[in-house]
N, C-alpha and C positions, 0 to 999 in steps of 0.2 A: 185762300184768303189770309191765313195766318202768316206772319213774318218770322215766327219762331217755330223751329221744329220741336215736336214733343220729345221728351225723354222716352226711353224704352220702358217696357214693363216686363217683370219677371214673375213667375208663379210656379210653385212647387208643392207637391203633396206626397206624403208617406202614409199609407193606410192599407193594412191587410183586409181583404174582403170588400174593398171599395172599387168602383169603376173609376180609377184615378184619371184616365185620359179624358173621360167625359166630364169629370169635375174640373179638370184643367181647362178644357174648352170653355166652360162657362165662366171660369175665373178670368181667362184671357178676354172673353167677350165683355166682361165688366171693366176691363182695363184697356179697351180699344182706343180710348182717347189719348193714350200715351204713345201710340205709334200705329201708323196705317200703311207702312211700306211693305211689311212682310210679317208672317206668323209661323210658329213652329211648335211642335210637341214631341218630346221623347219619353219613352217609358221603358220599364224593365220588369221582367217576371222573376228575376234572380238568376236566370240562366242566360238570357239574351237581352240586348238592348235594341229597341225599335225606335224609328224616328221618321217624322214627316214634316216637311217645311216647304214654303213657297211664298212668292210675292203675292200681296193682296190682303184684304181684310180677313179676320178670323172666319167669318161666315163664307168667304170665298175659297179659303184654303182647305177647310175641313167639311166632310159630310159624314153620314152615318157609317158608310163602309170604311172610311179611313179611320174613324175613331175605334171601330171594332178591330182594326189591324194593329192597334197599339195597346196590347194587354199588359197586365202586371199590377204591382202594388206600389210602385214609385213612378212619379212622372214630374217632368219640368216643362214649362212653356215660356214663350217669349213673343212679345210684339215689338217690332222695330220700326223706327223712322229712318229715312235715308240721311246719310251724313256725308261730309266731305271725303270720308274714306271710301265711299262708293255705295251703290245700290245694286240689287239683283240677287239671284239665288245664292251665288257664291259668298255673299256677305250675311246671309240670313242665319239666325240662331234657331235651335241649339247648335253649338259648335261641337263637332264630333272628331274623335281621333281615329286613326287608321284601323286600329284593331277593335274598335267599337266597345272599348272598356270604360270610356270616360266621356261625359257630356257636360257642357258648361253653358250657362246663359248669364248675360251681363247687362246691367243697367248702369250707365255712367261713361266716363271717358278718362283715359290715361294720357295727359298731355305729353308725358315723356315715357318712352319705352327703352331708353338707353340701358338701364340696369338689366332689364329682362333680356334684351338682345345680347348684351355682354355675357350674361350667364349662359345663354344657349350656345354662343360661339365658343366659349371655353369648354362646354360639355360635348362638343361635336366629336372630340377624339373618342369619347366613351360611347356616345349614342348619337347617331346621325339625326340631324334635324329633318323633320318630315314636311316642313312648310317653307315657302319662299319668304324670308323675313322682310325683304324689301317691299313686298306687295301685301303682306298679312295685316289684318286689323289688330288693334290692341287686344281684343278678346281672343283672337286666334293665338297670339303670342303667349298670353297668360296660360291658355289651355295647353299649349305645347310645352311650356316650362314645367307645369305640374306633371304632365305625362312623362316627361324626361326623367324626373326623379322616381316615378312609379316604375318605369322600365329598369331603373337601377336597383330596384328592390325595396324602396321605401313605402310604408303604409300611406294611404291617401291623406290622413290627417297630418302626418309629419311632412309630407310633400307640400301641402297647403301652407303650413306654418313656415316652412323654409322659403317659399316663394313670396309670401305676404309682404315682407319688407322691401321687395324689389318692385312692387306695384305702386308707382308714383302717380297718384290721381284719385279720382272718385270712383267707387265701385260698390254696388250691391250685387253679389254674385251667388248663384245657386249651382252646385256641382253634384252630379249624379253618377254613381257607379252601379254595379249590378246589385249591391246590397245596402248602399248608404245614400243619404241625401244630406248635403252640407251647405250651410249658408254662411257667407262672410260679408262683412261690411267694413269699408275703409275707416281709418281711425278718427275721421271727423264726421262720419255719418251724413255726408252731403246728400246722398241718394237715400230715399226712404226704403224701409224693409220691415215688415211686421210678421208676427207668428200668431197662429190660431190653432185651436184644438177642434178635431172633428172625429167623432166615433172611435176614440182611442188612438187616433193618428194625429198627424200634425200638418199644418198648411202654412206656406210662406207666400207673401204677396207684396208687390210694390206699394199697394194702397189697401186700406182696410175695407174699401167699398167692394172688393172682390170676395170678401168673406160672407156677406149677407146672402147672395144668391145661392150659395151651396150649403148654407146652414152651419157654417163654422163659427166658433166663438173666439173672439180676439183675446189673446193672452198678454202680449207685450211686444215692443219693438225689439229687433235685433240691435244690440248696443253697438256703438262705434268701436271698431277694433276687435270685435268679438267673432268667434267661430262657433256655430251651432251644428251639432252632428245628430242625425236621427238614423237609428238602425233598429234591429230586432230587440236590442236591450233598452230602447227608449231614447230619450233626449239627453244629450250631453253638451255642456257649455264650457268653452275655454276662452279667456281673455288673452288674445295673442299679443296685442300692444295696448298701452294705456289710451283710452278714448277721450276725445274732447268734442262734444256735440257742436256741429256747425251745419245744421240742416239748411239746404238751399231755400231761401225765403221765396223764391219764385214758385215753390210748391203752393204756398198760400196765395200768391198773386194770381197765378194762372194755371199751373199744370194739373193739380189734383182735382178730382171730382168733388163737388160740394158736399156729398154725403160721406166723404172720408174724414178721418181724424188723424192729426199729426201732433206730436208732442203734447198729447192730451187735450188738444183744442179742435173744435169743429171748424172745418174749412168754411162752411156756410156762414157760421157766426162771425168768423174773422173777416170774411169779405163784407158782410153787413157793417161791421165796425169800420172797415175802410171807407164805406160810404158815409157813415156818420161823421168820421173824422174829416172827410172831404168837405162836408157841409160846414163844419167848424172853421176850416181854413179858407174855403172859397164859397161864400154864399152868393148865389146868382138870382137875380130877379127874373124868373122865367115862368112859363105856363105849363110845361110838361117835362118830365124826366124819362128818358128812354135808354135802355141798355143796348150795347152791341152783344148779341147772344153768342155763347151761353155764359161764359165765365163772369161777365160783368152784371148779370141779373141780380145777385144778392147785393152787390155794391150799389146799384141803382135803387133797390128797395130801401137800403139804409139811408141813402141820400134823400130820397123822397119822404121817408118817415121823419127824418130830422128837420127838413125844411118845410114840410107841409105842401110841397108842390106835387100835383098828381103824377102817379106812375103809370106809364103806358108801354105796351110792347109795340113800339113804333117801327121796329125792324124785325121782319119775319125771316127766319133762317130755314133754308131747305134742308130738312133733317136727313135726307137720304142721298145727298149729293156725294159726300165723302170722297173716297178714292174710286175712280172707275178706270177700266182698261180702254174705254172708248175715248179717244182724244176729241175735244170739241173742234168743230170747223172754225175757220178764221174769224168769222163775224161773232160767234159766241165767245171765242177766246178774248176778243177785244172788249167784251162786256165786263171783264174783270170781276170785281166784287159783286156785280149785279147777278152773277150766276149763282151766288150763294145767299145773298141778302136781298129782300124786297121791302121797300118802304110802305108803311101803312098810311096812306095819304090822310085818312080821316083823323089820325092821331097827331099829324104834323102840320097840316096846312094852316097858314095864318097864325102860327104859334111860335113863341120864343122857346126854343128847344135846348135842354141840357142833355147831351148824349154822353154816356159813360162807357169807357173801355178800360181794360186792365193794364195795357202798356202800349207804348209806341216804339217800334224798332227802326224801320226804314222810313216810315211815314207815308208810303204810297197807298196802303189800304185805308188809312185814316183820311187821307185827302179825298179818295173816292167816296167814302161815307159822307163826308161833309158836303161834297158836291151833290150827292144823291138826295140828301135831306133838303137842300135848297131847291133842287129840281122838284121835290114833292110839295113845295110851297112854304117851307119854314121861313119865318121872318128873321129869326136869329138862330145861330147854331153855336152853342157854347160847349166846347170839347173838354170833358173832364176825365182825367186819367187816375186810376186807383193805385198808382205806384210812382216813384220818382223817375226822372229821366234815365234811360238806359245809356250809359256813357262808355261802358267797358265790355270787351268780348268775354265770352264764357269758354272755359277749357275743361269743364267737368261734366259735360253731357248734354248741354243745350246747343242746338244748331243755330247759334247767333252768328251774324256776319262779321267780317273784319271790322275793326274799330273805325276805320275811315268811312265805312258804310252805315254806321249807326247815326241816326237822325240827330240825337242829342249830343253826340260827340263833336259835331262840327257846327252846330247852330245854337243860338240863344233861344229862349222861349218865345221872344218877339219874332225872331226869324222863322221859327217853326210854325207859329200861328199864321204868319203871312203865307207860308208855303201851303198850309192846309186850307187856307181861305175861310177859316172859322172866325166867328165874332170874337171869341176869346178862347184861350187855351190855358188850362190849369192842371198841375200835377200834385198828387199827394206828396207831402214833404217826407223826407227820409225818417225824421223823428216821428212823424205822424204814422207812418207805416209800421214802425216798430211798436209804437204805443198801441195800435189797433190789434196787434196779435195777443197782447196781454202777457207777453213773455219777454225775457231779458235779451237785449241785443247780442250778448255773448253766445247765445245758442244758435245763431244764424251765420250762414255764409251769405254776404250781401255784395259779392264781387262785382256783379253787373252794374250796381248802383254806386258803390263806394270805391271800387278798384282795389279792395283789400282781399287778396287771395290766400286762404288758409293753407293750401298745399303749394309747395314751391313749384313754380312753372319751369324752372331750370332753363333749358335752351330756348323756350318759347317766351321768355320775359321780354325779348326785343319786340314782340308783337303788341305790347301795351305802352302807351304814352300817357303822361300825366300833365295837367297844367302846372306851370311853374310854382304856383302857390301850394300844390299838393305834393306829398311824398309818395 
């Protein structure tokens, strides 16, 4: 149903005397919303590294027997969504090196790997490259580059420091050796990554919602440009490059779970604020407010509270549809969004409906929702979006389509409304979105809305076009 691929999730834990793989399983379970293509866990007991990964959801990939086969006191895990770089077992994380000495999991994307590939080609005289650079993902190339320096005799921390400046893009990465767990975050902190304490050990996760299920206590975020190392001596921190916080604002709009916190703010409260701000900007005379589940629920609550219009769960989501290995037959496939959403006729029939969603990318799903609401008897359907129009592609880890396929990049609001078939279409303003976060605009990457990319796109700049009035 979604037009945007979720970002990946990373999770890591260092803890003597803990069942780290089991804890990692539950951490990944809490982060399932960030990727449903594949899942994997690697662990070490100090002498050997163990790994299991496969396509599917966390609960499909792991069972009791597999968890018991991953012993040790350090573990890292990963949930992945499929990207243009490919799907399948060969692209799943954790990334392993041939001698099983190094493991890496990555959330984000490097739009340019030119510097890394150049580094590896120069190094081939000393150390033969173990991967096909033409077919490798950015995560594989990073892993190979770090491993190359280790094979030359460098300590893992020094190897990471040397490779860090060559990584052009967004990354929150966890690296595991037989005795260390290392976290690094790109200098703009575009992808989230947090640290928690647990029974004398440390936990890392893409979102704070992964800490509660295992009883870990949030410490702080890994700062942009920072390297955090955990070993038997404890936790050590080094600022590799000067950081400038530019968190992807899409984390507030859509990706993060409502019970997570980012930059000291509750995702749930910010989304409610989106709804309140929408009510200020676009007050509609209507009978009912309904959200497109799940992300837009807090937004719709905020809009309903601000306007006094009753809130109803007028669209019911099938909670267990998720990803299945059983392909639907043709008739079911043609049902499209109806496979995942069902209208509650009692809440919709003969009513003027405000339907709230978090974003519109291609517009195909939104169009089906509008049609479904009218088929359920709605008199009017006013489509309300809790973010500005998405006009620019993403290069930092969101699976957004090419710019020419973005709904708002090629159409005016009036044209979009006509395509959707809605009574009206309204977007939250850019300034209103920033205001609702309660944070300064400078803390965010807003590239998908503004076209302002904090990390140089290098050879991929040609994929972005701007109106003549914009720079």
